[in-house]
C-alpha positions as CSV (number, residue, x, y, z in Angstrom):
1,M,73.3,60.7,59.9
2,Y,70.9,58.9,57.6
3,K,73.2,56.5,55.7
4,S,70.9,53.9,55.3
5,K,67.7,56.0,54.2
6,K,67.4,55.8,50.0
7,I,66.3,59.3,48.7
8,L,65.4,59.9,45.1
9,I,65.3,63.6,43.7
10,L,63.8,64.3,40.3
11,D,64.1,67.9,38.8
12,D,64.7,68.7,35.0
13,E,66.9,71.5,36.2
14,K,70.5,70.3,36.7
15,I,71.2,73.4,39.0
16,V,68.5,72.4,41.3
17,T,69.7,68.7,41.6
18,S,73.1,69.9,42.1
19,T,72.1,72.2,44.8
20,L,70.2,69.6,46.6
21,K,72.9,67.1,46.1
22,T,75.4,69.5,48.2
23,L,72.7,70.2,50.6
24,L,72.0,66.4,51.3
25,S,75.6,65.6,51.5
26,L,76.2,68.4,54.1
27,E,73.4,66.9,56.1
28,G,74.7,63.4,55.9
29,F,72.2,61.8,53.6
30,T,74.9,59.5,51.7
31,D,72.4,57.4,49.7
32,A,70.7,60.1,47.5
33,H,70.0,59.7,43.7
34,F,69.4,62.5,41.5
35,F,67.9,62.6,38.0
36,N,67.1,65.3,35.7
37,V,64.8,63.1,33.4
38,P,61.6,61.2,34.5
39,T,62.1,58.1,32.4
40,E,65.6,57.5,34.1
41,A,64.0,58.0,37.5
42,V,61.2,55.4,36.7
43,E,64.0,52.9,35.5
44,F,65.8,53.4,38.7
45,L,62.7,52.7,40.8
46,K,62.2,49.3,39.0
47,D,65.0,48.1,41.0
48,N,65.2,50.2,44.0
49,Q,62.6,51.3,46.7
50,P,63.5,54.8,48.1
51,D,62.2,56.0,51.5
52,V,61.5,59.6,50.3
53,I,60.8,60.9,46.8
54,I,61.2,64.5,46.0
55,S,59.9,65.5,42.5
56,D,59.5,68.9,40.6
57,F,56.0,69.4,39.1
58,V,56.8,71.2,35.7
59,M,59.0,69.0,33.6
60,P,59.0,68.6,29.8
61,E,58.6,64.8,29.2
62,M,56.3,63.9,32.4
63,N,55.0,66.2,34.8
64,G,55.7,65.5,38.6
65,L,52.0,64.1,39.3
66,E,52.3,61.4,36.6
67,F,55.7,60.5,37.8
68,L,54.5,60.2,41.4
69,K,51.6,58.2,40.3
70,I,53.9,55.6,38.7
71,A,56.0,55.7,42.0
72,K,53.0,55.2,44.0
73,E,52.0,52.0,42.2
74,M,55.3,50.6,42.9
75,Y,55.8,51.7,46.4
76,P,52.6,52.9,48.1
77,D,54.1,53.7,51.3
78,T,57.0,55.7,50.2
79,C,57.0,59.5,51.4
80,M,56.4,61.5,48.5
81,I,57.1,65.3,48.4
82,L,56.1,67.7,45.6
83,L,58.3,70.8,44.6
84,T,56.0,73.4,42.9
85,G,55.8,77.0,42.0
86,Y,53.5,79.5,43.2
87,A,51.0,78.8,40.3
88,D,51.1,74.9,40.8
89,K,49.1,75.0,44.2
90,E,46.1,73.5,42.4
91,N,48.3,70.7,40.8
92,A,49.8,70.1,44.4
93,V,46.3,69.6,45.8
94,R,45.5,67.2,43.1
95,A,48.9,65.4,43.9
96,I,47.5,65.2,47.8
97,N,44.3,63.7,46.6
98,E,45.5,61.2,43.9
99,V,48.9,60.1,45.4
100,G,48.6,60.7,49.1
101,L,51.2,63.5,48.8
102,Y,53.0,63.7,52.1
103,K,54.0,67.5,51.6
104,Y,54.4,70.1,48.9
105,I,56.8,72.7,48.9
106,E,56.9,75.9,47.1
107,K,59.9,77.0,45.1
108,P,62.3,78.6,46.2
109,W,62.4,76.5,49.2
110,D,63.8,77.1,52.5
111,N,66.8,74.6,53.0
112,D,66.1,74.2,56.9
113,D,62.3,73.5,56.1
114,L,63.1,71.0,53.2
115,I,65.5,69.0,55.5
116,I,63.1,69.0,58.3
117,N,60.3,67.5,55.9
118,I,62.8,64.9,54.5
119,R,63.6,63.7,58.0
120,N,60.0,63.8,59.2
121,G,58.8,62.0,55.9
122,I,61.4,59.2,56.6
123,E,60.3,58.9,60.2
124,R,56.8,58.9,59.3
125,S,57.3,56.3,56.5
126,N,59.5,54.1,58.7
127,L,57.1,54.1,61.7
128,I,54.0,53.4,59.6
129,E,56.0,50.6,57.7
130,S,57.0,49.2,61.1
131,L,53.3,49.5,62.3
132,K,52.0,47.7,59.2
133,E,54.6,45.0,59.2
134,K,53.8,44.3,63.0
135,I,50.4,44.3,62.2
136,K,50.8,41.9,59.3
137,E,52.8,39.6,61.6
138,L,50.0,39.5,64.1
139,N,47.3,38.8,61.4
140,R,49.6,36.0,59.9
141,A,50.0,34.7,63.6
142,N,46.3,34.7,64.2
143,E,45.4,33.0,60.7
144,E,48.0,30.4,61.5
145,L,46.5,30.0,65.0
146,E,43.0,29.5,63.8
147,R,44.1,26.7,61.3
148,Y,45.7,24.7,64.1
149,S,43.7,25.6,67.1
150,L,41.4,22.5,66.8
151,H,44.2,19.9,66.2
152,L,47.6,20.9,67.5
153,E,47.5,22.1,71.2
154,D,51.4,22.2,71.0
155,M,51.3,24.5,68.2
156,V,48.8,26.9,69.7
157,K,51.0,27.2,72.7
158,A,54.0,27.8,70.5
159,R,52.2,30.3,68.4
160,T,50.6,32.1,71.3
161,A,54.2,32.5,72.6
162,E,55.4,34.0,69.5
163,L,52.4,36.3,69.3
164,S,53.2,37.4,73.0
165,E,56.9,38.2,71.8
166,A,55.5,40.0,68.8
167,N,53.2,42.1,70.8
168,A,56.1,42.7,73.6
169,K,58.4,44.0,70.7
170,L,55.4,46.1,69.2
171,N,54.4,47.7,72.5
172,A,58.1,48.5,73.2
173,V,58.3,50.3,70.0
174,I,55.2,52.2,70.5
175,S,56.1,52.9,74.4
176,N,59.4,54.4,73.4
177,C,58.3,56.2,70.3
178,A,59.1,60.1,70.6
179,D,55.7,60.7,68.8
180,G,52.6,60.5,70.5
181,I,50.6,57.3,69.3
182,V,46.8,57.0,69.7
183,L,44.8,54.0,68.7
184,I,41.2,55.2,67.6
185,S,38.3,52.9,66.9
186,K,36.1,53.6,63.8
187,D,33.4,54.8,66.3
188,K,35.8,57.5,67.4
189,K,36.8,56.3,70.8
190,I,40.3,56.3,72.2
191,E,41.4,52.7,72.7
192,S,45.0,53.0,73.7
193,V,47.9,55.9,73.9
194,N,51.6,55.6,74.2
195,N,53.7,57.3,77.1
196,A,54.4,60.4,74.4
197,A,50.8,61.0,74.0
198,E,50.2,61.0,77.6
199,T,53.1,63.5,78.2
200,M,51.8,65.7,75.4
201,C,48.3,65.9,77.0
202,G,49.4,65.7,80.6
203,L,46.9,63.1,81.2
204,S,46.9,59.3,82.0
205,E,45.7,56.8,79.4
206,Q,42.5,56.1,81.5
207,M,41.7,59.6,81.6
208,M,42.0,60.1,77.8
209,K,39.9,57.0,77.3
210,A,37.3,58.9,79.1
211,M,37.2,61.9,76.9
212,S,36.0,62.7,73.3
213,L,38.3,63.4,70.5
214,N,37.0,67.0,70.6
215,E,38.1,67.4,74.1
216,L,41.7,66.4,73.4
217,F,42.3,67.8,69.9
218,M,40.9,71.2,68.7
219,F,41.4,73.9,66.2
220,E,41.6,77.6,66.7
221,N,38.7,78.0,64.2
222,G,36.5,75.8,66.0
223,D,36.3,72.9,63.6
224,S,35.3,69.5,64.9
225,F,38.3,66.8,65.1
226,E,35.8,64.1,65.0
227,D,34.4,65.4,61.6
228,L,38.0,65.8,60.2
229,I,39.1,62.4,61.1
230,D,36.6,61.2,58.4
231,K,38.8,62.9,56.0
232,F,41.7,61.1,56.8
233,N,41.5,58.8,53.8
234,E,41.8,61.8,51.5
235,S,45.2,63.2,52.6
236,G,46.4,61.0,55.4
237,M,47.4,64.1,57.4
238,I,45.6,66.8,59.5
239,N,47.8,69.8,60.5
240,D,47.8,72.5,62.9
241,V,45.8,70.6,65.6
242,I,46.2,72.1,69.0
243,I,46.6,70.1,72.2
244,K,46.1,71.9,75.5
245,N,48.4,70.1,78.3
246,A,46.5,69.7,81.3
247,V,49.4,70.1,83.6
248,N,50.9,73.3,82.5
249,G,48.0,74.7,80.5
250,N,50.2,75.4,77.4
251,D,48.9,74.6,73.9
252,I,50.8,72.5,71.7
253,S,50.8,72.7,68.0
254,T,50.9,69.3,66.3
255,D,50.4,67.4,63.0
256,I,48.7,64.2,62.9
257,S,49.1,61.5,60.3
258,Y,47.4,58.3,60.3
259,A,47.6,54.7,59.3
260,E,44.4,52.5,59.1
261,I,45.0,49.0,60.5
262,P,44.2,46.3,57.6
263,Q,41.2,44.2,58.3
264,G,40.5,46.2,61.4
265,H,38.3,48.8,62.8
266,Y,40.9,51.3,64.1
267,Y,43.0,54.2,63.1
268,V,46.7,54.3,64.2
269,C,47.5,58.1,64.7
270,V,50.9,59.5,64.9
271,I,51.0,62.9,66.8
272,R,54.1,64.9,66.2
273,D,54.7,68.1,68.4
274,V,55.8,70.9,65.6
275,S,55.6,73.6,68.4
276,A,59.4,74.0,68.5
277,Q,59.5,74.1,64.7
278,K,57.1,76.8,64.4
279,E,58.7,78.9,67.1
280,A,62.0,78.6,65.4
281,Q,60.5,79.7,62.2
282,R,59.1,82.7,64.0
283,L,62.5,83.6,65.7
284,R,64.0,83.3,62.3
285,E,61.6,85.8,60.9
286,D,61.9,88.2,63.8
287,F,65.8,88.0,63.5
288,I,65.7,88.8,59.9
289,A,63.4,91.6,60.2
290,T,65.4,93.2,63.1
291,L,68.6,92.5,61.4
292,T,67.4,94.3,58.2
293,H,65.9,97.3,60.0
294,D,69.1,97.7,62.1
295,L,71.6,97.7,59.2
296,R,69.7,100.9,57.6
297,T,70.4,103.3,60.4
298,P,74.5,103.0,60.2
299,L,74.3,103.3,56.3
300,L,72.0,106.2,56.3
301,A,74.4,107.9,58.8
302,A,77.5,107.1,56.5
303,I,75.6,108.3,53.6
304,Q,74.7,111.6,55.0
305,T,78.5,112.0,56.6
306,L,79.9,111.2,53.2
307,K,77.6,114.0,51.8
308,F,79.1,116.6,54.0
309,F,82.4,115.9,52.6
310,T,81.4,115.6,48.8
311,D,79.3,118.8,48.9
312,G,82.2,120.8,50.3
313,S,80.6,121.7,53.8
314,L,83.7,120.2,55.5
315,G,86.1,122.1,53.2
316,E,87.5,121.4,49.8
317,L,88.7,118.2,48.5
318,T,91.3,117.2,46.1
319,E,90.1,115.7,42.9
320,K,91.4,112.1,44.1
321,Q,89.5,112.6,47.4
322,D,86.5,113.6,45.9
323,L,86.3,110.5,43.7
324,L,87.2,108.3,46.5
325,L,84.6,109.5,48.8
326,T,82.0,109.7,45.8
327,T,82.8,105.9,45.3
328,M,82.2,105.3,48.9
329,S,78.8,107.0,49.1
330,Q,77.6,105.3,46.1
331,S,78.7,101.9,47.7
332,N,76.8,102.8,50.8
333,K,73.7,103.7,48.7
334,D,73.9,100.4,46.7
335,M,74.1,98.5,50.0
336,L,71.3,100.5,51.4
337,G,69.1,99.7,48.2
338,L,69.9,95.9,48.8
339,V,68.7,96.0,52.4
340,N,65.6,97.9,51.4
341,A,65.1,95.3,48.9
342,L,65.7,92.6,51.3
343,L,63.2,94.2,53.8
344,E,60.4,94.6,51.0
345,V,61.1,90.8,49.9
346,Y,60.8,89.5,53.6
347,K,57.6,91.6,53.9
348,Y,55.9,90.1,51.0
349,E,57.0,86.6,51.7
350,S,55.7,87.1,55.4
351,G,52.5,88.4,54.0
352,T,53.0,91.6,56.3
353,I,52.8,94.3,53.5
354,P,49.4,95.9,52.7
355,L,48.5,97.1,49.4
356,T,47.1,100.5,49.1
357,K,45.0,100.2,46.0
358,S,43.5,103.3,44.1
359,M,42.4,103.8,40.3
360,F,45.1,105.7,38.4
361,S,46.1,105.9,34.7
362,P,48.8,103.4,33.8
363,N,49.8,105.5,30.7
364,E,50.6,108.6,32.9
365,L,52.7,106.2,35.2
366,I,54.5,104.5,32.3
367,E,55.5,108.1,30.8
368,Q,56.7,108.9,34.2
369,C,58.8,105.8,34.2
370,C,60.1,106.2,30.5
371,N,61.0,109.8,31.2
372,E,63.1,108.8,34.5
373,V,65.3,106.4,32.2
374,E,65.3,108.5,28.9
375,P,68.5,110.1,29.6
376,L,70.3,106.8,30.0
377,A,68.6,105.7,26.9
378,K,69.7,108.6,24.9
379,S,73.3,108.4,26.2
380,K,73.2,104.7,24.7
381,E,71.5,105.9,21.5
382,I,68.6,103.5,22.6
383,E,65.2,104.1,20.8
384,L,62.5,104.0,23.7
385,I,59.2,103.5,22.1
386,R,55.7,103.9,23.9
387,E,52.6,101.8,22.4
388,L,50.1,102.9,24.7
389,E,47.2,103.9,22.6
390,A,45.2,100.6,23.6
391,T,44.9,102.2,27.1
392,E,44.4,105.8,26.6
393,N,41.3,105.9,28.3
394,V,41.8,103.5,30.9
395,E,42.3,103.6,34.9
396,I,43.5,100.5,36.7
397,L,42.9,99.4,40.4
398,A,46.2,98.7,41.9
399,D,48.7,100.0,44.3
400,R,50.3,102.6,42.3
401,N,53.7,102.7,44.0
402,E,54.1,99.0,43.9
403,I,53.5,99.0,40.2
404,R,55.7,101.8,39.6
405,R,58.4,99.6,41.3
406,V,57.8,97.0,39.0
407,M,57.6,99.1,35.7
408,M,60.9,100.8,36.6
409,N,62.5,97.5,37.3
410,L,61.3,96.0,34.0
411,I,62.0,99.3,32.0
412,G,65.3,99.9,33.8
413,N,66.7,96.5,33.2
414,A,65.8,96.7,29.6
415,V,67.7,100.0,29.2
416,N,70.7,98.8,31.3
417,Y,71.1,95.6,29.5
418,T,70.4,96.6,25.8
419,A,73.2,97.4,23.8
420,E,74.0,100.8,22.1
421,N,71.6,101.6,19.1
422,G,69.3,99.0,20.4
423,K,65.4,99.4,20.4
424,I,62.9,99.0,23.5
425,S,59.2,98.8,23.1
426,V,56.8,99.4,26.0
427,K,53.4,98.1,25.4
428,T,50.0,98.1,26.9
429,S,46.7,96.1,26.1
430,L,43.4,95.4,27.4
431,N,41.3,92.1,27.3
432,G,38.0,93.0,28.8
433,K,38.9,94.3,32.2
434,D,42.6,92.6,32.4
435,F,45.4,95.0,31.8
436,M,48.6,93.7,30.2
437,F,52.1,95.7,30.3
438,S,55.0,94.3,28.5
439,V,58.8,95.5,27.8
440,K,60.5,94.3,24.7
441,D,63.9,94.5,23.4
442,N,66.0,93.4,20.4
443,G,69.0,92.2,22.4
444,I,70.7,88.9,22.6
445,G,68.0,87.3,24.3
446,I,68.1,84.9,27.2
447,A,69.1,81.1,27.1
448,R,66.1,78.7,27.3
449,A,67.7,77.1,30.6
450,D,67.8,80.3,32.3
451,I,64.2,81.5,31.6
452,N,62.7,79.8,34.4
453,K,65.3,80.8,36.9
454,M,65.0,84.8,36.4
455,F,62.3,85.5,38.8
456,R,64.1,83.6,41.7
457,R,65.6,85.2,44.6
458,F,69.4,86.1,43.8
459,S,69.2,84.3,40.6
460,Q,71.2,85.5,37.7
461,G,71.3,84.0,34.2
462,T,74.5,82.5,32.8
463,Q,74.7,85.5,30.4
464,N,75.7,88.7,31.7
465,R,73.0,90.6,29.8
466,R,70.4,89.8,32.5
467,S,72.5,90.1,35.6
468,V,71.4,92.4,38.2
469,S,73.3,93.8,41.3
470,T,71.0,92.3,43.8
471,G,69.4,89.4,42.1
472,L,66.1,90.4,44.0
473,G,64.6,93.1,41.4
474,L,62.7,90.4,39.3
475,Y,62.0,88.3,42.4
476,L,60.4,91.4,44.2
477,S,58.4,92.2,41.1
478,K,56.9,88.7,40.9
479,Q,55.9,89.0,44.6
480,I,54.2,92.4,43.9
481,I,52.3,91.2,40.8
482,E,51.1,88.0,42.5
483,A,50.2,89.9,45.5
484,H,47.8,91.8,43.3
485,G,46.4,88.4,42.2
486,G,48.4,88.8,38.8
487,K,50.9,87.0,36.7
488,I,54.3,87.9,35.4
489,W,56.5,86.0,32.9
490,L,59.2,86.1,30.4
491,E,59.4,85.2,26.6
492,S,62.8,85.2,24.9
493,V,64.6,83.9,21.7
494,Q,68.5,83.9,21.8
495,N,69.9,86.4,19.3
496,K,66.5,88.0,18.7
497,G,65.4,89.7,22.0
498,S,63.5,89.2,25.1
499,E,60.1,90.6,26.2
500,F,58.9,90.9,29.8
501,F,55.0,90.9,30.7
502,F,52.7,91.3,33.7
503,L,48.9,90.8,33.9
504,L,46.6,92.3,36.2
505,L,43.2,90.5,36.2
506,N,39.8,92.2,36.5
507,S,41.6,95.6,37.2
508,A,40.9,98.1,34.5
509,E,38.0,100.6,33.7
510,I,37.5,102.6,30.7
511,K,37.0,106.3,31.5
512,N,35.7,109.2,29.5
513,K,35.4,107.1,26.1
514,V,33.6,109.1,23.5
């Protein structure tokens, strides 16, 4: 439980703050404060110092970086976490450099990962704060000792006793800390270590003092730890540092944060073992992949078995039996589609799906997609318009099957959720070598509050118009386009219609132009 730890959450989307409120409550964080307006959060900060601040980046009145700068000026040592979209990585890097950001987390976030980072941030902030307070106490004691050393021997003795007590307390804290703590001089020599650091390395303090930093801490790519320590001031954190345990030979994955001792010549490095966390993540990914694959086999078997009944291979069926079995077969097919979508999402998120790029005509592919959905459009008396002249002689370099998946999703959604007698326009355009595709309808549109949520996993708008069965179609489309280095977005005005776009950068070539 973290009853006494104050947490501030800022996100302009109420559904995000509501979701985080529920999550933090379940995890035992009872002193959490949630805001949807940056100015209200700033007012709160005037009288309250949080242990952790979590802020969205894209907000209408004030972006996350601006807000965190204000918070940094008020509370320099507070742990700050930025929630970003895929396209905001550059801004996250700016935040790391400008406000000493502890972590940035991409939306949609993993709940377990978010909670781990909150807890780690609290522990990191508290440890650094404790260390700095103890160091300040020591500095104050030393200054007072110097003032009275020439005149008051008794005061010297008293202050010395107090200093010894403070040192004993500090040593007790450091010695019993679960994280490794290493005191490093500015000339990159190890001055002292705690028990946890000795255990991680499998070496005694004396043995570690005799070794260089590069011998103790290493990177798989061969980077020099001694060179990277000079960059501590830029981020306050070095991730993915490998420590080899001298006793069992195991490699330990660690993250190392630091605090520079004021008016001193040392770094206090806090070493956190993240091996278990990374192994848990790997096991979770393996479980998802195995589970998803294992679900497909019984579904395929069930679909094939039902087909034997519905096609008459096992005898004639009554009308009622045929309807029931047909419904069951379609339900299994829908479930198989969801499983396949989940598998594709997992592959894209884990970066394990390769793209097979080739040159092909986008217009021909669009015609194929439109022809497939044409019967449904005609049944609803929807006019399906192609505006493809701008790319008549164009070929693009991309994975044809994956781009087809995106086009079918966008065109299919437009047809499925456009009312009868509606109009849908499929357009292409070219800007240099950049290829743009769009699908526009004249339906009821999408609420402004729902626009930013449409490309999230399992997300559905508040209007039934854009609800999809799995909630994965647009999310997967986003993954595919971004894997191509492109961009996908939505523009919509309520009661006027919506238009979905995707852009493939530097992918187009003009062929056989007369």
